[in-house]
N, CA, C and O of each residue as an XYZ file, in Angstrom:
676
protein
N     100.004    153.484    215.089
C      99.770    152.110    214.667
C     100.678    151.201    215.493
O     101.867    151.477    215.651
N     100.115    150.129    216.010
C     100.900    149.234    216.844
C     101.832    148.406    215.975
O     101.645    148.267    214.766
N     102.843    147.863    216.643
C     103.845    147.050    215.938
C     103.191    145.828    215.310
O     103.527    145.469    214.181
N     102.252    145.169    216.022
C     101.550    143.992    215.508
C     100.753    144.325    214.248
O     100.770    143.594    213.257
N     100.057    145.455    214.328
C      99.230    145.869    213.192
C     100.097    146.193    211.984
O      99.743    145.831    210.862
N     101.223    146.868    212.189
C     102.138    147.215    211.113
C     102.691    145.950    210.454
O     102.774    145.881    209.228
N     103.063    144.965    211.243
C     103.566    143.694    210.705
C     102.474    143.003    209.888
O     102.753    142.443    208.828
N     101.233    143.041    210.377
C     100.103    142.437    209.665
C      99.881    143.089    208.313
O      99.694    142.401    207.310
N      99.900    144.430    208.285
C      99.715    145.172    207.030
C     100.854    144.862    206.064
O     100.612    144.633    204.879
N     102.087    144.851    206.553
C     103.236    144.537    205.692
C     103.152    143.109    205.149
O     103.520    142.855    204.002
N     102.669    142.182    205.974
C     102.518    140.792    205.554
C     101.483    140.685    204.426
O     101.707    139.976    203.445
N     100.365    141.379    204.563
C      99.333    141.377    203.518
C      99.881    141.976    202.225
O      99.641    141.433    201.146
N     100.603    143.072    202.318
C     101.204    143.696    201.128
C     102.176    142.733    200.461
O     102.196    142.622    199.235
N     102.985    142.033    201.263
C     103.956    141.077    200.716
C     103.239    139.925    200.002
O     103.679    139.496    198.936
N     102.147    139.423    200.574
C     101.395    138.324    199.963
C     100.799    138.779    198.638
O     100.876    138.050    197.649
N     100.211    139.960    198.599
C      99.624    140.490    197.360
C     100.705    140.680    196.296
O     100.500    140.346    195.129
N     101.854    141.215    196.704
C     102.947    141.428    195.750
C     103.453    140.103    195.190
O     103.712    140.001    193.991
N     103.598    139.092    196.038
C     104.059    137.774    195.579
C     103.052    137.134    194.637
O     103.434    136.533    193.632
N     101.765    137.259    194.956
C     100.720    136.687    194.101
C     100.727    137.365    192.736
O     100.576    136.703    191.709
N     100.901    138.675    192.726
C     100.967    139.408    191.462
C     102.171    139.003    190.648
O     102.074    138.873    189.427
N     103.308    138.799    191.294
C     104.518    138.373    190.599
C     104.346    136.969    190.036
O     104.747    136.703    188.903
N     103.754    136.070    190.813
C     103.557    134.687    190.357
C     102.619    134.631    189.170
O     102.789    133.782    188.294
N     101.642    135.505    189.118
C     100.664    135.498    188.026
C     101.179    136.209    186.783
O     100.586    136.085    185.712
N     102.276    136.953    186.910
C     102.811    137.710    185.782
C     103.128    136.772    184.615
O     103.704    135.702    184.812
N     102.755    137.173    183.416
C     103.039    136.369    182.235
C     101.896    135.447    181.842
O     101.883    134.924    180.728
N     100.948    135.242    182.726
C      99.780    134.419    182.399
C      98.585    135.333    182.241
O      98.430    136.301    182.985
N      97.755    135.029    181.288
C      96.526    135.788    181.118
C      95.509    135.274    182.114
O      95.562    134.122    182.546
N      94.602    136.130    182.463
C      93.548    135.750    183.407
C      92.807    134.537    182.869
O      92.349    134.544    181.727
N      92.688    133.510    183.671
C      91.958    132.318    183.269
C      92.804    131.275    182.556
O      92.329    130.163    182.328
N      94.045    131.598    182.195
C      94.897    130.619    181.519
C      95.235    129.468    182.452
O      95.411    129.659    183.655
N      95.323    128.288    181.893
C      95.759    127.117    182.640
C      96.884    126.481    181.847
O      97.113    126.827    180.688
N      97.570    125.567    182.468
C      98.659    124.865    181.808
C      98.112    123.829    180.829
O      97.026    123.285    181.028
N      98.869    123.567    179.783
C      98.541    122.511    178.835
C      98.852    121.179    179.512
O      99.973    120.980    179.979
N      97.882    120.261    179.575
C      98.131    118.978    180.251
C      99.324    118.221    179.658
O      99.562    118.265    178.451
N     100.057    117.536    180.512
C     101.247    116.791    180.083
C     100.917    115.764    179.007
O     101.714    115.565    178.090
N      99.761    115.107    179.094
C      99.386    114.088    178.114
C      99.206    114.725    176.728
O      99.502    114.092    175.714
N      98.724    115.969    176.680
C      98.567    116.688    175.410
C      99.947    117.061    174.866
O     100.209    116.905    173.673
N     100.830    117.554    175.744
C     102.200    117.886    175.328
C     102.913    116.641    174.781
O     103.610    116.722    173.770
N     102.742    115.501    175.442
C     103.386    114.252    175.016
C     102.875    113.815    173.643
O     103.649    113.323    172.822
N     101.581    113.990    173.389
C     101.010    113.619    172.085
C     101.601    114.484    170.975
O     101.901    113.984    169.890
N     101.767    115.772    171.239
C     102.360    116.690    170.250
C     103.813    116.300    169.998
O     104.251    116.238    168.849
N     104.561    116.037    171.072
C     105.980    115.659    170.951
C     106.135    114.353    170.168
O     107.062    114.212    169.370
N     105.225    113.397    170.398
C     105.303    112.112    169.686
C     105.073    112.301    168.193
O     105.709    111.637    167.374
N     104.161    113.207    167.836
C     103.837    113.434    166.428
C     104.866    114.328    165.747
O     105.220    114.100    164.590
N     105.356    115.363    166.473
C     106.320    116.319    165.921
C     107.447    116.537    166.934
O     107.440    117.533    167.658
N     108.421    115.608    166.993
C     109.493    115.702    167.997
C     110.267    117.025    167.957
O     110.732    117.500    168.994
N     110.407    117.620    166.769
C     111.156    118.871    166.644
C     110.259    120.089    166.846
O     110.733    121.223    166.780
N     108.970    119.866    167.092
C     108.023    120.970    167.197
C     108.152    121.754    168.487
O     108.496    121.202    169.533
N     107.875    123.044    168.402
C     107.880    123.927    169.567
C     106.474    124.483    169.729
O     105.955    125.121    168.814
N     105.856    124.253    170.866
C     104.498    124.733    171.113
C     104.552    126.249    171.262
O     105.243    126.777    172.133
N     103.814    126.933    170.405
C     103.799    128.390    170.408
C     102.645    128.949    171.228
O     102.802    129.966    171.904
N     101.485    128.294    171.174
C     100.303    128.778    171.869
C      99.294    127.648    171.943
O      99.429    126.635    171.256
N      98.285    127.827    172.777
C      97.200    126.863    172.805
C      95.961    127.512    173.379
O      96.025    128.502    174.108
N      94.824    126.921    173.025
C      93.564    127.329    173.629
C      92.675    126.101    173.698
O      92.769    125.205    172.859
N      91.830    126.068    174.684
C      90.927    124.944    174.834
C      89.690    125.211    173.981
O      89.098    126.289    174.046
N      89.310    124.222    173.184
C      88.102    124.307    172.387
C      87.123    123.271    172.899
O      87.517    122.181    173.312
N      85.873    123.607    172.871
C      84.856    122.640    173.269
C      83.869    122.481    172.129
O      83.085    123.389    171.851
N      83.901    121.351    171.478
C      82.985    121.003    170.412
C      82.300    119.711    170.822
O      82.548    118.655    170.240
N      81.451    119.797    171.807
C      80.781    118.658    172.419
C      81.757    117.821    173.250
O      81.333    116.979    174.042
N      83.017    118.043    173.078
C      84.059    117.414    173.876
C      85.148    118.471    174.073
O      85.172    119.478    173.367
N      86.027    118.246    175.011
C      87.100    119.208    175.230
C      88.264    118.894    174.297
O      88.760    117.768    174.257
N      88.690    119.907    173.550
C      89.851    119.810    172.671
C      90.773    120.986    172.955
O      90.320    122.066    173.333
N      92.058    120.770    172.770
C      93.021    121.859    172.818
C      93.467    122.113    171.393
O      93.853    121.183    170.685
N      93.418    123.380    170.962
C      93.986    123.749    169.670
C      95.363    124.311    169.982
O      95.491    125.347    170.633
N      96.397    123.614    169.507
C      97.770    123.952    169.847
C      98.482    124.456    168.604
O      98.543    123.752    167.596
N      99.025    125.671    168.666
C      99.831    126.223    167.582
C     101.254    125.724    167.736
O     101.879    125.926    168.777
N     101.768    125.072    166.700
C     103.107    124.477    166.745
C     103.885    124.916    165.518
O     103.316    125.092    164.440
N     105.177    125.090    165.684
C     106.063    125.323    164.553
C     107.079    124.188    164.544
O     107.782    123.963    165.529
N     107.149    123.476    163.419
C     108.102    122.374    163.272
C     108.759    122.491    161.906
O     108.079    122.546    160.882
N     110.065    122.529    161.898
C     110.836    122.623    160.655
C     110.377    123.788    159.785
O     110.298    123.660    158.563
N     110.075    124.923    160.410
C     109.677    126.129    159.688
C     108.225    126.158    159.234
O     107.814    127.103    158.561
N     107.448    125.155    159.583
C     106.040    125.095    159.187
C     105.169    125.330    160.414
O     105.327    124.664    161.437
N     104.239    126.293    160.303
C     103.302    126.551    161.393
C     102.052    125.722    161.172
O     101.571    125.586    160.047
N     101.534    125.171    162.261
C     100.341    124.330    162.161
C      99.496    124.480    163.403
O      99.972    124.886    164.463
N      98.218    124.139    163.246
C      97.289    124.064    164.372
C      96.951    122.595    164.558
O      96.563    121.909    163.612
N      97.101    122.120    165.790
C      96.852    120.711    166.093
C      95.762    120.645    167.161
O      95.877    121.262    168.220
N      94.700    119.886    166.869
C      93.637    119.663    167.842
C      93.929    118.369    168.578
O      94.099    117.316    167.963
N      93.985    118.458    169.921
C      94.309    117.308    170.755
C      93.265    117.189    171.870
O      92.931    118.177    172.524
N      92.758    115.982    172.079
C      91.793    115.734    173.149
C      92.471    115.712    174.499
O      93.693    115.604    174.593
N      91.668    115.816    175.547
C      92.184    115.822    176.929
C      92.960    114.558    177.264
O      93.808    114.566    178.157
N      92.675    113.463    176.546
C      93.368    112.199    176.799
C      94.639    112.055    175.972
O      95.299    111.017    176.026
N      94.994    113.102    175.194
C      96.206    113.062    174.381
C      95.981    112.572    172.961
O      96.940    112.477    172.196
N      94.746    112.256    172.581
C      94.463    111.799    171.221
C      94.547    112.979    170.262
O      93.849    113.978    170.432
N      95.409    112.857    169.248
C      95.520    113.891    168.222
C      94.337    113.729    167.282
O      94.160    112.671    166.678
N      93.527    114.775    167.158
C      92.343    114.725    166.308
C      92.646    115.211    164.903
O      92.211    114.597    163.929
N      93.392    116.315    164.783
C      93.596    116.919    163.463
C      94.832    117.800    163.470
O      95.166    118.435    164.471
N      95.505    117.820    162.320
C      96.628    118.727    162.102
C      96.289    119.547    160.868
O      95.994    118.993    159.809
N      96.330    120.877    161.005
C      95.990    121.760    159.885
C      97.171    122.668    159.574
O      97.740    123.295    160.468
N      97.532    122.729    158.297
C      98.596    123.621    157.841
C      98.106    124.381    156.622
O      97.281    123.880    155.859
N      98.617    125.589    156.443
C      98.314    126.347    155.241
C      99.152    125.759    154.118
O     100.317    125.416    154.320
N      98.565    125.644    152.943
C      99.207    124.948    151.838
C      99.401    125.885    150.665
O      98.512    126.677    150.353
N     100.548    125.809    150.010
C     100.801    126.548    148.778
C     100.031    125.856    147.659
O     100.119    124.638    147.500
N      99.286    126.624    146.893
C      98.454    126.053    145.829
C      99.303    125.288    144.808
O      98.797    124.378    144.151
N     100.569    125.639    144.667
C     101.440    124.965    143.690
C     101.983    123.627    144.187
O     102.612    122.892    143.426
N     101.741    123.307    145.465
C     102.266    122.053    146.009
C     101.163    121.019    146.258
O     101.380    120.031    146.960
N      99.988    121.248    145.686
C      98.871    120.326    145.898
C      99.041    119.054    145.077
O      99.669    119.078    144.019
N      98.486    117.948    145.556
C      98.491    116.722    144.745
C      97.783    116.978    143.414
O      96.871    117.801    143.336
N      98.200    116.280    142.390
C      97.680    116.495    141.035
C      96.155    116.394    140.989
O      95.503    117.223    140.354
N      95.582    115.395    141.649
C      94.126    115.199    141.609
C      93.390    116.374    142.250
O      92.339    116.788    141.759
N      93.935    116.915    143.345
C      93.313    118.058    144.015
C      93.416    119.289    143.118
O      92.443    120.028    142.963
N      94.591    119.513    142.528
C      94.794    120.653    141.631
C      93.843    120.569    140.433
O      93.302    121.585    139.996
N      93.645    119.373    139.910
C      92.741    119.185    138.762
C      91.303    119.528    139.164
O      90.595    120.202    138.416
N      90.879    119.075    140.317
C      89.517    119.361    140.782
C      89.319    120.868    140.937
O      88.274    121.403    140.564
N      90.319    121.545    141.485
C      90.236    123.002    141.649
C      90.149    123.673    140.284
O      89.333    124.572    140.083
N      90.991    123.235    139.344
C      90.982    123.810    137.993
C      89.627    123.578    137.320
O      89.109    124.463    136.640
N      89.063    122.398    137.511
C      87.751    122.079    136.920
C      86.652    122.988    137.476
O      85.713    123.331    136.758
N      86.763    123.383    138.760
C      85.767    124.262    139.381
C      85.912    125.695    138.895
O      84.950    126.463    138.923
N      87.118    126.061    138.448
C      87.356    127.418    137.970
C      87.394    128.407    139.118
O      87.181    128.038    140.272
N      87.663    129.655    138.803
C      87.701    130.704    139.813
C      89.098    130.921    140.365
O      90.054    130.243    139.989
N      89.184    131.882    141.264
C      90.457    132.280    141.870
C      90.606    131.615    143.234
O      89.738    131.757    144.096
N      91.703    130.889    143.431
C      91.967    130.250    144.722
C      92.426    131.323    145.701
O      93.402    132.030    145.453
N      91.710    131.435    146.816
C      92.042    132.445    147.824
C      92.912    131.886    148.931
O      93.789    132.576    149.449
N      92.667    130.625    149.296
C      93.385    130.047    150.428
C      93.236    128.532    150.381
O      92.195    128.017    149.973
N      94.284    127.817    150.802
C      94.225    126.357    150.877
C      94.796    125.927    152.223
O      95.914    126.296    152.583
N      94.014    125.145    152.957
C      94.489    124.551    154.204
C      94.464    123.042    154.044
O      93.479    122.478    153.566
N      95.534    122.396    154.437
C      95.597    120.933    154.420
C      95.226    120.442    155.810
O      95.814    120.866    156.805
N      94.251    119.550    155.872
C      93.830    118.971    157.138
C      94.137    117.482    157.114
O      93.706    116.767    156.209
N      94.873    117.024    158.096
C      95.113    115.592    158.251
C      94.346    115.174    159.503
O      94.682    115.584    160.615
N      93.315    114.356    159.309
C      92.437    113.961    160.400
C      92.904    112.614    160.945
O      92.969    111.624    160.217
N      93.223    112.594    162.225
C      93.682    111.381    162.898
C      92.573    110.734    163.721
O      92.618    109.536    163.997
N      91.578    111.531    164.112
C      90.488    111.015    164.927
C      89.217    111.788    164.594
O      89.270    112.971    164.258
N      88.085    111.116    164.691
C      86.788    111.738    164.451
C      86.442    112.651    165.615
O      87.152    112.668    166.621
N      85.364    113.408    165.493
C      84.965    114.339    166.536
C      84.770    113.654    167.880
O      85.027    114.256    168.923
N      84.321    112.404    167.869
C      84.163    111.677    169.119
C      85.516    111.220    169.660
O      85.588    110.544    170.686
N      86.553    111.582    168.983
C      87.926    111.219    169.314
C      88.121    109.713    169.376
O      88.677    109.164    170.328
N      87.645    109.078    168.331
C      87.932    107.666    168.133
C      89.171    107.646    167.260
O      89.135    108.103    166.118
N      90.263    107.124    167.784
C      91.526    107.152    167.056
C      91.409    106.342    165.769
O      90.982    105.188    165.786
N      91.795    106.961    164.654
C      91.737    106.302    163.358
C      92.961    105.418    163.158
O      94.057    105.763    163.600
N      92.777    104.268    162.489
C      93.910    103.401    162.177
C      94.830    104.071    161.166
O      96.052    103.940    161.238
N      94.223    104.796    160.215
C      94.984    105.490    159.177
C      94.487    106.940    159.127
O      93.282    107.161    159.010
N      95.381    107.932    159.214
C      94.950    109.329    159.130
C      94.278    109.617    157.784
O      94.640    109.022    156.768
N      93.301    110.528    157.777
C      92.614    110.942    156.559
C      93.067    112.359    156.238
O      93.015    113.238    157.099
N      93.510    112.585    155.007
C      93.981    113.908    154.601
C      92.983    114.512    153.623
O      92.515    113.847    152.699
N      92.663    115.805    153.846
C      91.795    116.523    152.923
C      92.307    117.944    152.808
O      93.109    118.394    153.627
N      91.844    118.648    151.791
C      92.272    120.016    151.538
C      91.057    120.927    151.600
O      90.033    120.666    150.968
N      91.188    122.005    152.375
C      90.144    123.010    152.504
C      90.562    124.167    151.609
O      91.590    124.799    151.854
N      89.772    124.453    150.568
C      90.142    125.446    149.561
C      89.061    126.519    149.485
O      87.881    126.201    149.338
N      89.452    127.778    149.583
C      88.523    128.885    149.384
C      88.695    129.375    147.955
O      89.808    129.678    147.527
N      87.583    129.453    147.214
C      87.600    129.858    145.806
C      86.638    131.023    145.621
O      85.534    131.030    146.166
N      87.075    132.006    144.843
C      86.207    133.122    144.491
C      85.882    133.000    143.013
O      86.781    132.967    142.172
N      84.595    132.932    142.699
C      84.148    132.799    141.316
C      82.874    133.613    141.155
O      81.940    133.481    141.946
N      82.840    134.452    140.129
C      81.678    135.297    139.866
C      81.291    136.126    141.091
O      80.107    136.333    141.356
N      82.289    136.597    141.831
C      82.048    137.444    142.990
C      81.589    136.708    144.240
O      81.346    137.343    145.266
N      81.464    135.382    144.182
C      81.028    134.587    145.326
C      82.185    133.738    145.834
O      82.993    133.239    145.052
N      82.255    133.579    147.157
C      83.315    132.788    147.763
C      82.723    131.475    148.261
O      81.699    131.460    148.945
N      83.381    130.377    147.908
C      82.989    129.048    148.369
C      84.181    128.390    149.032
O      85.333    128.671    148.702
N      83.882    127.505    149.975
C      84.927    126.705    150.608
C      84.673    125.248    150.225
O      83.595    124.706    150.470
N      85.678    124.632    149.623
C      85.589    123.231    149.214
C      86.458    122.386    150.118
O      87.551    122.801    150.503
N      85.976    121.196    150.460
C      86.819    120.194    151.108
C      87.037    119.120    150.054
O      86.085    118.540    149.532
N      88.314    118.862    149.748
C      88.671    117.935    148.673
C      89.591    116.852    149.223
O      90.583    117.142    149.892
N      89.243    115.589    148.927
C      90.079    114.456    149.338
C      91.334    114.422    148.475
O      91.393    115.058    147.423
N      92.339    113.672    148.930
C      93.595    113.567    148.169
C      93.377    113.012    146.765
O      94.151    113.310    145.856
N      92.329    112.207    146.580
C      92.054    111.648    145.255
C      91.279    112.610    144.358
O      90.934    112.265    143.227
N      90.997    113.852    144.873
C      90.319    114.863    144.076
C      88.812    114.899    144.269
O      88.155    115.783    143.719
N      88.245    113.979    145.023
C      86.806    113.938    145.250
C      86.401    115.091    146.169
O      87.028    115.332    147.201
N      85.330    115.806    145.767
C      84.815    116.886    146.606
C      84.006    116.264    147.731
O      83.053    115.523    147.491
N      84.401    116.576    148.968
C      83.734    116.030    150.145
C      82.649    116.959    150.669
O      81.647    116.500    151.216
N      82.847    118.283    150.501
C      81.893    119.246    151.037
C      82.093    120.582    150.335
O      83.213    120.929    149.959
N      80.999    121.337    150.156
C      81.049    122.685    149.589
C      80.221    123.584    150.490
O      79.067    123.281    150.794
N      80.814    124.690    150.916
C      80.089    125.670    151.730
C      80.174    127.024    151.043
O      81.246    127.445    150.608
N      79.055    127.691    150.952
C      79.026    129.067    150.448
C      79.388    129.971    151.606
O      78.809    129.850    152.685
N      80.320    130.864    151.410
C      80.760    131.752    152.479
C      80.107    133.118    152.278
O      80.320    133.781    151.263
N      79.320    133.518    153.249
C      78.639    134.815    153.223
C      79.510    135.838    153.955
O      80.215    135.498    154.906
N      79.454    137.065    153.511
C      80.092    138.187    154.220
C      81.547    137.914    154.584
O      81.967    138.219    155.700
N      82.314    137.352    153.675
C      83.717    137.087    153.999
C      84.585    138.239    153.542
O      84.223    138.987    152.633
N      85.718    138.373    154.172
C      86.693    139.363    153.751
C      87.622    138.665    152.777
O      88.303    137.707    153.142
N      87.653    139.139    151.541
C      88.471    138.508    150.505
C      89.940    138.788    150.759
O      90.318    139.869    151.209
N      90.755    137.794    150.461
C      92.210    137.959    150.544
C      92.689    138.414    149.184
O      92.683    137.621    148.243
N      93.095    139.640    149.047
C      93.562    140.147    147.752
C      95.034    140.347    147.753
O      95.601    140.769    146.745
């Protein structure tokens, strides 16, 4: 093998090794979270630490960002322009507003899970003047699981029957 050829082969090996090292730690296809999205999260939760993110597309591009702030884990949906669409946290059933707890009690059944959703922008990412808060509650009654969306004032906004769900026991 000539000296030129050997140098060429070594150069190719070095380039491949460097590329592999640079890609280490990133999953195939991963991209960086845009700075405008990071800034929106920091503005809303200054003490928050971004744990993970994934891009969601629901007719528009959204990033679902997992954040932990003050010991609370949450999922935050943020548009490409930095508009915060929604913040979702798991909620303890004993810490619900009185009106929401009353509505749940009136429906009867076993509460399986409660998620608090604070909506800052609609799906079209029109920034809301005032955030809207609702509670997503999974209830098991008579062997059937339903998901309720309940406003802070206790009004039921939506009911979905959940088929083939795995019960949380």
